[in-house]
C-alpha positions, 0 to 999 in steps of 0.5 A: 680606837686609836690611843694618843699619848699625851706627855704631862709634866707635873711640877709640884713639891706635894707628894699627895698632890702628885699622887692625886694627879697620877691617879686622876690621869692614869684612870682614863682609858681613852687617852694614854698619859705619860707622866713625868714628875719634878719636885721643884722648879730647878728639876723642871728646868733641868728636864726641859732645857738640859742638853742631855734631854734635847732628844726627849719630846717636850711635854704637851701639858705642864701642871706647875705649882706656883710655890716651889722650893729652889726655883719658884713657879713664876721663875719657871714660867 
Protein backbone atom coordinates (compact mmCIF):
# COMPACT_ATOMS: atom_id res chain seq x y z
CA UNK A 1 0.00 0.00 0.00
CA UNK A 2 1.42 3.36 -1.06
CA UNK A 3 1.17 5.95 1.70
CA UNK A 4 0.72 9.56 0.77
CA UNK A 5 1.94 12.34 3.03
CA UNK A 6 -0.53 15.14 3.68
CA UNK A 7 0.82 18.32 5.25
CA UNK A 8 -1.49 19.80 7.88
CA UNK A 9 -1.07 23.20 9.54
CA UNK A 10 -2.95 23.53 12.83
CA UNK A 11 -3.38 27.15 13.95
CA UNK A 12 -4.85 27.18 17.45
CA UNK A 13 -3.90 28.64 20.81
CA UNK A 14 -5.49 25.83 22.84
CA UNK A 15 -2.98 23.14 23.91
CA UNK A 16 -5.80 20.64 24.52
CA UNK A 17 -7.25 21.14 21.03
CA UNK A 18 -3.81 20.78 19.45
CA UNK A 19 -3.31 17.55 21.41
CA UNK A 20 -6.68 16.17 20.23
CA UNK A 21 -5.89 17.02 16.61
CA UNK A 22 -2.43 15.47 16.85
CA UNK A 23 -3.85 12.33 18.44
CA UNK A 24 -6.67 12.01 15.89
CA UNK A 25 -4.47 12.43 12.84
CA UNK A 26 -1.47 10.43 14.04
CA UNK A 27 -3.63 7.38 14.79
CA UNK A 28 -4.51 6.90 11.08
CA UNK A 29 -2.41 4.23 9.38
CA UNK A 30 -3.73 4.67 5.85
CA UNK A 31 -2.48 8.26 5.48
CA UNK A 32 0.76 9.74 6.74
CA UNK A 33 0.18 13.19 8.26
CA UNK A 34 2.90 15.80 8.66
CA UNK A 35 1.63 18.20 11.32
CA UNK A 36 2.90 21.73 11.85
CA UNK A 37 1.53 23.82 14.71
CA UNK A 38 1.20 27.59 15.09
CA UNK A 39 -0.11 28.97 18.39
CA UNK A 40 -1.22 32.32 16.95
CA UNK A 41 -2.04 33.99 13.66
CA UNK A 42 1.25 35.86 13.50
CA UNK A 43 3.23 32.62 13.62
CA UNK A 44 0.96 31.05 10.98
CA UNK A 45 1.56 33.93 8.58
CA UNK A 46 5.30 33.74 9.21
CA UNK A 47 5.29 29.99 8.45
CA UNK A 48 3.34 30.53 5.24
CA UNK A 49 4.95 33.66 3.80
CA UNK A 50 8.47 34.37 5.09
CA UNK A 51 11.28 34.07 2.57
CA UNK A 52 13.17 31.57 4.72
CA UNK A 53 10.24 29.17 4.24
CA UNK A 54 9.93 29.63 0.47
CA UNK A 55 11.36 26.14 -0.22
CA UNK A 56 9.06 24.49 2.34
CA UNK A 57 5.97 22.98 0.69
CA UNK A 58 2.68 24.66 1.56
CA UNK A 59 0.23 22.65 3.68
CA UNK A 60 -2.48 20.64 1.96
CA UNK A 61 -4.91 21.49 4.75
CA UNK A 62 -5.09 24.26 7.36
CA UNK A 63 -7.21 24.00 10.51
CA UNK A 64 -7.64 27.61 11.61
CA UNK A 65 -9.08 28.86 14.90
CA UNK A 66 -11.08 32.06 14.43
CA UNK A 67 -10.24 33.61 17.83
CA UNK A 68 -6.45 33.76 17.91
CA UNK A 69 -4.09 36.04 19.80
CA UNK A 70 -1.96 38.64 17.96
CA UNK A 71 -3.57 38.17 14.52
CA UNK A 72 -7.11 36.78 14.32
CA UNK A 73 -8.18 33.82 12.22
CA UNK A 74 -10.18 36.09 9.92
CA UNK A 75 -7.08 38.22 9.28
CA UNK A 76 -5.01 35.10 8.54
CA UNK A 77 -7.66 33.89 6.11
